[in-house]
C-alpha positions in Angstrom: -23.0 19.9 -0.1 -21.3 16.3 -0.8 -23.6 13.1 -1.7 -21.7 10.1 0.5 -23.2 6.5 -0.5 -23.4 4.2 2.7 -22.6 0.1 1.9 -24.5 -1.4 4.9 -27.3 0.2 7.0 -27.0 -1.8 10.2 -26.4 0.2 13.5 -22.7 1.6 12.4 -23.6 2.2 9.0 -26.7 4.3 9.9 -25.2 6.1 12.4 -22.5 7.3 9.8 -25.5 8.2 7.4 -27.2 10.3 10.1 -24.4 12.0 10.8 -23.8 12.9 7.1 -27.3 13.9 7.4 -26.9 16.2 10.3 -23.7 17.6 8.7 -26.1 19.0 5.7 -24.8 16.0 3.1 -26.8 14.0 0.9 -26.9 10.2 1.8 -27.5 7.1 -0.7 -27.5 3.8 0.9 -27.5 0.2 0.0 -28.1 -3.2 2.0 -29.1 -6.4 0.7 -31.3 -6.6 3.8 -34.7 -5.3 2.5 -36.1 -4.2 6.0 -33.1 -2.2 6.4 -33.2 -0.5 2.9 -37.2 0.3 4.0 -36.0 1.8 7.3 -33.4 3.7 5.9 -35.5 5.2 3.2 -38.6 6.7 5.4 -38.8 10.4 4.7 -38.0 11.6 7.8 -34.3 10.4 7.6 -34.0 13.6 5.3 -32.2 13.8 2.2 -31.5 9.9 1.2 -31.5 8.2 -1.8 -31.2 4.1 -3.0 -28.4 3.0 -5.0 -26.4 0.4 -6.3 -22.8 -0.2 -5.5 -20.3 -0.8 -8.2 -23.4 1.2 -11.1 -23.9 4.4 -9.2 -20.6 5.8 -8.4 -20.9 8.9 -10.4 -23.8 10.2 -8.0 -21.7 10.1 -4.9 -18.2 12.2 -3.7 -17.2 9.6 -1.4 -18.4 6.0 0.1 -18.7 5.0 3.6 -18.0 0.8 3.5 -20.2 -0.5 6.7 -21.0 -3.8 6.1 -19.8 -7.4 7.5 -15.7 -7.6 8.1 -15.8 -10.4 5.4 -17.4 -8.3 2.5 -15.4 -5.2 3.1 -12.7 -5.7 0.6 -14.7 -6.9 -1.8 -17.0 -3.9 -1.6 -13.8 -1.8 -1.5 -12.3 -3.3 -4.7 -15.3 -2.2 -6.6 -15.1 1.5 -5.7 -13.1 4.1 -7.5 -13.8 7.2 -4.9 -12.8 8.2 -1.7 -13.7 5.5 0.8 -14.4 5.4 4.4 -13.9 1.7 5.6 -14.9 0.6 9.0 -12.2 -1.4 11.1 -10.5 -3.2 10.4 -9.7 -2.4 6.9 -10.3 -6.4 5.5 -10.0 -9.8 7.2 -6.8 -11.1 8.2 -6.7 -13.8 5.2 -6.8 -10.6 2.7 -3.9 -8.8 3.9 -2.1 -9.4 0.7 -5.1 -8.2 -1.5 -5.7 -5.5 0.7 -2.4 -3.7 0.2 -2.6 -4.3 -3.1 -5.7 -2.5 -3.5 -4.2 0.0 -1.1 -1.4 0.9 -3.6 -3.6 1.0 -6.7 -5.6 4.0 -5.2 -3.3 6.5 -5.5 -4.9 10.1 -5.2 -7.7 8.6 -3.5 -8.4 8.9 0.1 -8.9 5.7 2.1 -9.4 6.4 5.7 -10.4 3.6 8.5 -12.8 3.9 11.3 -10.3 3.7 14.3 -12.7 6.3 16.2 -10.2 6.2 19.4 -8.1 8.7 17.9 -10.9 11.4 18.4 -11.4 10.4 22.0 -10.4 13.4 24.2 -8.2 11.7 26.4 -6.3 9.7 23.2 -5.7 13.7 21.9 -4.1 14.7 25.5 -2.1 11.7 25.5 -0.6 11.9 21.8 0.0 15.8 22.9 2.1 14.9 26.1 4.1 11.9 24.5 4.8 14.2 21.7 5.9 16.8 24.2 8.2 14.4 26.3 6.4 14.9 29.7 6.9 11.2 30.2 10.4 10.8 29.2 11.1 7.5 27.3 8.1 5.2 26.9 9.2 1.8 29.0 5.8 0.0 28.9 2.3 0.5 28.0 -0.7 -1.8 28.9 -4.2 -1.4 26.8 -7.5 -2.8 27.7 -11.0 -3.2 26.9 -13.2 -5.3 28.3 -17.1 -5.6 27.8 -19.5 -8.8 28.8 -21.4 -9.7 26.2 -23.3 -12.8 24.8 -24.6 -11.2 22.1 -24.2 -13.0 18.5 -23.6 -9.7 16.6 -20.4 -9.2 18.7 -19.5 -12.7 19.1 -19.3 -13.0 14.9 -16.0 -11.5 14.4 -14.1 -12.3 17.6 -12.6 -9.7 20.1 -9.7 -9.9 18.2 -11.3 -8.1 15.1 -14.0 -6.4 16.8 -12.3 -4.8 19.8 -8.5 -4.9 19.5 -8.1 -3.3 16.0 -8.7 -0.2 18.4 -6.5 -1.0 20.8 -3.7 -2.3 18.4 -4.1 1.2 16.3 -3.9 3.0 19.5 -0.7 1.5 20.6 0.6 2.1 17.3 -0.5 5.8 17.2 0.9 6.7 20.4 4.2 4.6 20.7 5.2 4.0 16.7 6.0 0.7 15.0 5.5 -2.4 16.6 6.5 -6.1 16.3 4.2 -9.0 17.7 6.1 -11.0 20.3 3.3 -13.4 21.5 -0.6 -13.9 21.6 -3.5 -15.8 22.9 -6.7 -15.6 21.1 -10.1 -17.1 21.7 -13.3 -16.1 20.1 -14.1 -14.5 23.7 -10.6 -13.4 24.6 -7.3 -12.1 23.4 -3.5 -11.1 24.6 -1.1 -9.4 22.7 2.9 -8.5 23.3 4.1 -5.8 21.2 7.7 -4.8 20.9 7.7 -1.0 20.0 11.4 0.1 19.9 12.2 -0.2 23.9 9.0 0.1 25.1 6.9 -3.2 25.8 3.4 -2.9 25.0 0.6 -5.7 26.2 -3.0 -5.6 24.8 -5.9 -7.2 26.6 -9.3 -7.6 25.2 -12.6 -10.2 26.1 -16.1 -10.2 26.4 -16.3 -11.7 30.1 -15.4 -9.0 32.3 -17.8 -6.9 34.4 -18.2 -3.8 34.7 -16.9 -2.4 31.5 -13.4 -1.0 31.0 -11.5 0.4 28.4 -8.0 2.4 28.8 -4.4 2.7 29.0 -1.5 3.2 31.1 1.9 4.1 29.6 5.1 4.5 31.8 8.1 6.5 31.1 11.5 7.1 32.6 10.0 10.7 34.0 6.3 9.8 35.0 3.3 8.3 33.5 -0.4 8.4 31.9 -3.3 6.7 32.9 -6.4 7.2 30.8 -9.9 5.9 31.5 -12.0 6.0 28.2 -15.3 4.8 29.9 -15.0 7.9 32.4 -13.1 10.2 30.0 -10.5 10.9 32.8 -6.6 11.2 32.1 -3.5 12.4 34.3 0.0 12.7 34.3 1.9 11.8 37.2 5.5 12.2 37.9 8.0 9.6 39.1 7.5 10.9 42.7 3.6 10.0 42.4 2.5 13.4 42.2 -0.1 14.4 40.3 1.1 16.8 37.3 -2.1 17.3 35.1 -5.6 15.6 35.4 -8.3 16.2 32.9 -12.4 14.8 32.7 -13.7 15.6 29.5 -17.3 16.1 28.8 -17.4 14.7 24.7 -19.3 11.5 24.2 -19.0 8.4 21.4 -22.0 10.3 19.7 -19.3 13.5 19.2 -16.2 11.0 18.3 -18.4 9.4 15.5 -19.4 12.8 14.0 -15.9 14.6 14.4 -15.0 11.2 12.8 -17.0 12.1 9.5 -16.3 15.6 9.7 -12.4 14.4 9.2 -13.1 12.2 6.4 -15.0 14.9 4.7 -12.2 17.6 5.0 -9.6 14.7 3.8 -12.1 14.8 0.7 -11.5 18.3 0.3 -7.8 17.5 0.5 -7.0 18.9 3.6 -5.4 17.3 6.5 -7.2 15.5 9.3 -7.4 13.4 12.1 -7.8 9.6 11.1 -6.3 6.6 10.7 -4.9 6.4 6.9 -5.2 3.4 4.8 -1.6 2.5 5.4 -1.9 2.5 9.3 -5.1 0.2 8.6 -3.1 -2.3 7.0 -0.5 -2.0 9.8 -3.5 -2.9 12.3 -4.3 -5.7 9.9 -0.9 -7.4 9.9 -0.5 -7.3 13.6 -3.9 -9.1 13.6 -2.9 -11.7 10.9 0.4 -12.4 12.8 -1.6 -12.6 16.6 -4.0 -15.4 14.8 -0.6 -16.9 13.4 0.7 -17.2 16.9 -1.9 -18.3 18.9 
């Protein structure tokens, strides 16, 4: 059994805490909001405790940083432990400091919460692309659209809140990228990436109904279409014949649980799925460039 600290006990922090407890580990938490701390420390939550970041590190084997994005770097810099940090790894203004912090953490795990990698459709797309089943990728399109007027979602804007996931998917599936153009507003954003010989477009907004999330990758020998909301993916050849189709029965809850399992596996020194700190910085660099080009 490990003891994992969780900084930030909002919805995502509590989700990670409950998953760690369900996996048989002890969780100690901190949130500056006294009501959240009180709710976290309820006896029926399981084996939980309270701690002070930066002072009680000896009692933890690893840390989860799930506080607001603006506080990611300040918390991360005070932790000399394995860290799981929610996406994005820092604010765009903190890129250089975040890079220096990561370089100073040699030998420690830094995993970034880009949990779409754990989605079964993404795993299948990665497998097909690795096997060259659509030939050489020529273009791709990633979309996330979900209507919201909730201030908590609007606080960081669609670029940092949603598109950090979609940019990570583009890099994970298709390799390094260079930003060519962007249009960024708080509620809508579009990016164009050059990924070797493939051109990738990424769209996100808080305006559209119904909710949509997915991607298409077109290659010289066929294409992949994934609907992440409905967990379906199909592979089609250039003659428009269906080669392979899957509908998966995993869920976001399962994906989050798998993400925490991967972090614990990495702490044990074993290989596991999940975005590294370096990969998190690559995403952050593109988000920074997107803000500058808008």
